[in-house]
C-alpha positions as CSV (number, residue, x, y, z in Angstrom):
1,M,34.6,-45.0,163.7
2,P,37.9,-43.1,163.7
3,D,40.6,-44.3,166.1
4,P,40.9,-41.7,168.8
5,T,44.4,-43.0,169.8
6,S,45.4,-42.3,166.1
7,A,43.9,-38.9,166.3
8,V,45.7,-37.9,169.5
9,T,49.0,-39.2,168.1
10,T,48.4,-37.0,164.7
11,A,48.0,-34.0,166.8
12,L,51.0,-34.5,169.0
13,K,53.0,-34.9,166.0
14,W,51.9,-31.9,164.4
15,A,52.7,-30.0,167.8
16,W,56.3,-31.3,167.9
17,D,56.7,-30.6,164.1
18,N,55.5,-26.9,164.8
19,W,57.7,-26.4,167.7
20,D,60.7,-27.6,165.7
21,V,59.8,-24.8,163.3
22,I,59.4,-22.3,166.1
23,K,62.6,-23.1,167.5
24,K,64.4,-22.9,163.9
25,R,62.6,-19.4,163.4
26,L,63.8,-18.3,166.8
27,A,67.4,-19.3,165.9
28,E,67.0,-17.4,162.5
29,L,65.6,-14.3,164.4
30,A,68.8,-14.2,166.6
31,G,71.1,-14.6,163.5
32,L,69.3,-11.5,162.1
33,V,70.0,-9.3,164.9
34,K,73.6,-10.5,166.2
35,G,75.8,-7.9,167.6
36,P,76.5,-6.6,171.2
37,T,75.4,-3.1,170.5
38,D,71.9,-4.0,169.3
39,R,69.2,-2.8,171.5
40,P,67.1,-5.4,173.4
41,I,63.4,-6.3,173.2
42,L,61.1,-5.1,176.0
43,I,58.2,-7.2,177.2
44,L,55.7,-5.3,179.4
45,G,52.0,-5.4,180.3
46,P,49.5,-5.7,183.2
47,G,50.3,-8.3,185.7
48,G,49.1,-11.7,185.2
49,C,49.1,-11.7,181.3
50,G,52.0,-14.3,180.9
51,K,55.1,-12.1,180.2
52,T,57.4,-14.5,181.8
53,T,56.0,-17.4,179.9
54,L,56.5,-15.3,176.6
55,L,60.0,-14.5,177.8
56,H,60.8,-18.3,178.0
57,I,59.3,-19.1,174.7
58,L,61.2,-16.2,173.0
59,A,64.4,-17.6,174.7
60,G,63.8,-21.1,173.3
61,D,63.6,-22.9,176.6
62,R,60.0,-23.2,177.1
63,D,58.3,-26.7,176.0
64,W,54.8,-26.7,176.6
65,L,54.4,-30.3,175.6
66,R,56.3,-31.1,178.9
67,D,56.6,-28.1,181.1
68,T,53.6,-26.5,183.2
69,P,53.7,-22.9,182.7
70,W,50.1,-22.2,183.7
71,V,51.4,-22.3,187.4
72,Y,51.3,-18.8,187.9
73,T,54.1,-16.9,189.9
74,E,54.4,-13.2,190.5
75,S,57.7,-11.5,188.8
76,I,59.4,-9.7,191.7
77,G,62.1,-7.9,189.6
78,E,63.3,-7.4,185.9
79,E,64.0,-10.8,184.2
80,R,66.4,-10.8,181.2
81,K,67.1,-13.8,178.7
82,P,68.9,-14.1,175.6
83,L,66.8,-14.6,172.4
84,G,67.2,-18.3,171.2
85,D,70.8,-19.2,171.7
86,D,72.2,-15.8,171.0
87,P,73.4,-14.2,174.1
88,S,74.0,-10.8,172.7
89,V,70.4,-10.4,171.8
90,Q,68.4,-9.7,175.1
91,V,64.7,-9.8,175.9
92,V,63.8,-7.8,179.0
93,V,60.5,-8.2,181.1
94,T,59.5,-6.0,184.0
95,P,56.9,-6.9,186.7
96,G,53.2,-5.8,185.8
97,Q,51.5,-6.0,189.1
98,P,50.9,-2.4,190.2
99,H,52.9,-2.7,193.7
100,R,55.9,-3.9,191.6
101,A,55.6,-2.0,188.3
102,H,56.0,1.7,189.9
103,T,59.7,0.7,191.1
104,F,60.6,0.1,187.4
105,W,58.1,2.2,185.2
106,R,60.1,5.5,185.5
107,D,63.3,3.8,184.3
108,V,61.5,1.9,181.5
109,Q,59.7,5.1,180.3
110,A,63.1,6.9,180.3
111,D,64.7,4.1,178.3
112,V,62.1,3.9,175.7
113,S,62.3,7.5,175.1
114,A,66.0,7.3,174.7
115,G,65.8,4.8,172.1
116,K,67.2,1.8,174.3
117,Y,64.8,-0.7,172.9
118,R,64.4,-1.9,169.4
119,G,60.9,-2.8,169.9
120,V,58.1,-3.3,172.7
121,V,56.0,-6.4,173.0
122,L,52.8,-5.1,175.1
123,L,51.3,-8.3,176.3
124,T,47.7,-8.2,177.1
125,A,45.0,-10.9,177.4
126,F,41.5,-9.2,176.6
127,G,41.1,-8.8,180.6
128,Y,41.8,-12.3,181.5
129,H,44.5,-11.3,183.8
130,T,45.5,-14.3,186.2
131,L,44.3,-13.6,189.8
132,S,47.1,-14.0,192.1
133,G,47.1,-15.2,195.6
134,S,44.9,-18.0,197.1
135,S,41.7,-16.1,197.8
136,P,38.5,-17.2,196.4
137,A,36.6,-14.8,193.9
138,K,34.1,-13.5,196.7
139,A,37.2,-11.8,198.4
140,H,37.9,-9.8,195.5
141,P,37.1,-6.1,195.8
142,L,35.0,-6.3,192.6
143,Y,33.1,-8.9,193.9
144,Q,29.3,-8.2,194.7
145,P,27.2,-10.8,196.6
146,G,23.5,-11.2,195.5
147,G,21.8,-11.3,192.2
148,R,21.1,-14.6,190.2
149,Q,24.9,-14.9,189.1
150,P,27.3,-13.3,191.3
151,T,30.4,-15.2,189.9
152,A,29.6,-14.4,186.3
153,D,28.9,-10.9,187.2
154,F,32.2,-10.7,189.0
155,L,34.0,-11.9,185.9
156,T,32.4,-9.4,183.8
157,R,33.3,-6.7,186.2
158,F,37.1,-8.1,186.4
159,V,37.7,-8.5,182.6
160,D,36.1,-5.0,181.8
161,D,38.3,-3.5,184.8
162,R,41.4,-5.3,183.5
163,R,40.8,-4.1,179.7
164,A,40.9,-0.7,181.2
165,E,44.2,-1.3,182.8
166,E,45.6,-2.6,179.3
167,V,44.6,0.8,177.8
168,R,46.1,2.7,180.8
169,V,49.4,0.9,180.3
170,L,49.3,1.7,176.6
171,R,48.5,5.3,177.2
172,N,51.3,5.5,179.7
173,L,53.9,3.9,177.1
174,A,52.5,6.0,174.1
175,P,54.4,9.4,174.7
176,H,57.8,7.6,175.2
177,L,57.3,5.6,172.0
178,R,56.6,9.0,170.0
179,A,59.6,10.4,171.7
180,C,61.8,7.7,170.7
181,P,64.6,9.3,168.2
182,K,65.2,5.8,166.6
183,P,63.1,3.5,164.5
184,V,61.0,1.4,167.0
185,W,58.0,-1.3,166.6
186,L,55.1,-1.9,169.1
187,L,53.9,-5.6,169.1
188,T,50.5,-6.1,170.9
189,V,50.0,-9.8,171.8
190,V,46.4,-10.6,172.9
191,A,47.2,-13.9,175.0
192,K,44.8,-16.4,176.4
193,Q,42.8,-16.9,173.4
194,D,41.6,-20.4,174.6
195,L,39.6,-18.4,177.1
196,W,37.6,-16.1,174.8
197,A,37.9,-17.4,171.5
198,H,34.2,-17.3,171.2
199,E,34.5,-13.6,171.7
200,Q,36.9,-13.0,168.9
201,A,34.6,-10.3,167.1
202,A,34.6,-8.3,170.4
203,A,38.5,-8.4,170.9
204,D,39.2,-7.5,167.3
205,A,36.9,-4.3,167.9
206,F,38.6,-3.6,171.2
207,Y,42.1,-3.7,169.9
208,R,41.6,-2.6,166.4
209,S,39.0,0.4,166.7
210,G,37.9,0.6,170.3
211,D,39.5,2.0,173.3
212,F,42.8,0.3,172.9
213,G,42.8,0.8,169.1
214,A,42.2,4.5,169.4
215,V,45.3,5.0,171.3
216,V,47.4,2.8,168.8
217,A,45.9,5.0,165.9
218,E,46.9,8.1,167.8
219,L,50.3,7.0,168.5
220,A,50.9,5.9,164.8
221,A,49.6,9.4,163.8
222,G,52.5,10.9,165.8
223,R,55.1,9.3,164.1
224,N,56.2,8.7,160.4
225,A,55.8,5.1,158.9
226,A,59.5,5.1,158.3
227,G,60.2,5.3,162.2
228,F,57.2,3.4,163.8
229,R,55.4,0.1,163.2
230,H,52.7,-1.7,165.1
231,E,51.4,-5.3,164.7
232,L,48.6,-7.3,166.5
233,V,48.6,-10.9,167.2
234,F,46.1,-12.9,168.9
235,G,46.9,-16.3,170.5
236,S,47.4,-18.6,173.5
237,L,50.8,-19.2,175.2
238,V,49.3,-21.9,177.3
239,I,46.0,-23.7,177.5
240,A,44.3,-23.6,181.1
241,N,40.9,-22.6,182.7
242,F,40.6,-19.3,184.3
243,E,40.5,-19.8,188.0
244,S,40.5,-17.9,191.2
245,G,43.4,-18.0,193.4
246,A,41.7,-20.6,195.5
247,G,41.2,-22.8,192.3
248,E,37.5,-21.8,191.5
249,V,36.9,-22.4,187.6
250,L,35.5,-19.1,186.5
251,R,35.8,-19.5,182.7
252,K,36.5,-22.7,180.8
253,N,38.5,-23.0,177.8
254,A,36.7,-22.2,174.6
255,A,35.2,-25.6,173.0
256,G,37.5,-26.3,170.1
257,Y,40.4,-24.3,171.0
258,D,43.0,-27.3,171.1
259,Q,47.0,-27.5,171.3
260,R,46.9,-27.4,167.6
261,A,45.6,-23.9,167.6
262,Q,47.6,-22.9,170.5
263,V,51.0,-24.2,168.8
264,G,49.8,-22.4,165.6
265,S,49.2,-19.1,167.3
266,V,52.8,-19.2,168.8
267,R,54.2,-19.8,165.5
268,R,52.2,-16.8,164.1
269,L,53.7,-14.8,166.9
270,V,57.3,-15.8,166.1
271,E,57.0,-14.9,162.4
272,V,55.6,-11.4,163.3
273,I,58.4,-10.8,165.4
274,H,60.8,-12.2,162.6
275,R,59.0,-9.6,160.1
276,L,59.5,-6.6,162.5
277,V,63.2,-7.5,162.9
278,E,63.3,-7.5,158.9
279,W,61.7,-4.2,159.2
280,E,64.4,-2.7,161.3
281,G,66.9,-3.8,158.8
282,R,65.1,-2.7,155.5
């Protein structure tokens, strides 16, 4: 019988080795885009998708083998960090919660239209947006008592509602990407794959040819290939059950989605950003 301790040790070594690769690629990415006049990268998306966690990863100061980024805290203002170790390349995050986003959204739209940003990372989560606050699921407006599985029914309504919000955010962004006078890229990151990996086919359909994909196709049709590029990446920034604000487990992680899969997904994400920056300088 295999030694489980040996298996764990091997998995951790793989994670550490890949984290070293990720950090190296981040440093290379920073080297490609050095210069105080370079446009920053914008991260936006609905609240609860993990924008601040992604910001820390791209800044090179998040280590998920030791940190606890699954503890959710709302962003209350714009956050800015250097990419990797290069302070001249900035990554900017704006809040996604509706009651905070409206304060920043008009400026973001104007800045995208003016070509201030070299690229936009639109962070989504296939509807699994973290529930803020400390209330149980039954206190949520979408919860309906009765039925055989009211909590499961609530989760279905909730993720459907949040997927519609992801499309709405993209629709609001699209005209400003079309208006951008400079080459610009859009990277859609679909996070929290550890929760919905068993729904991969449905996620593919939604983001490639469904409601979300249709908006991307319309956006791409409005720009020439030399001035716009879109990429789609699926992955998981952290591994954690999906819980209500009161700590009720609404969805457990998909069986088989382990730390190896998670770290590998972040590595792919960094590689795609690297290719997008190379596309800028082609």
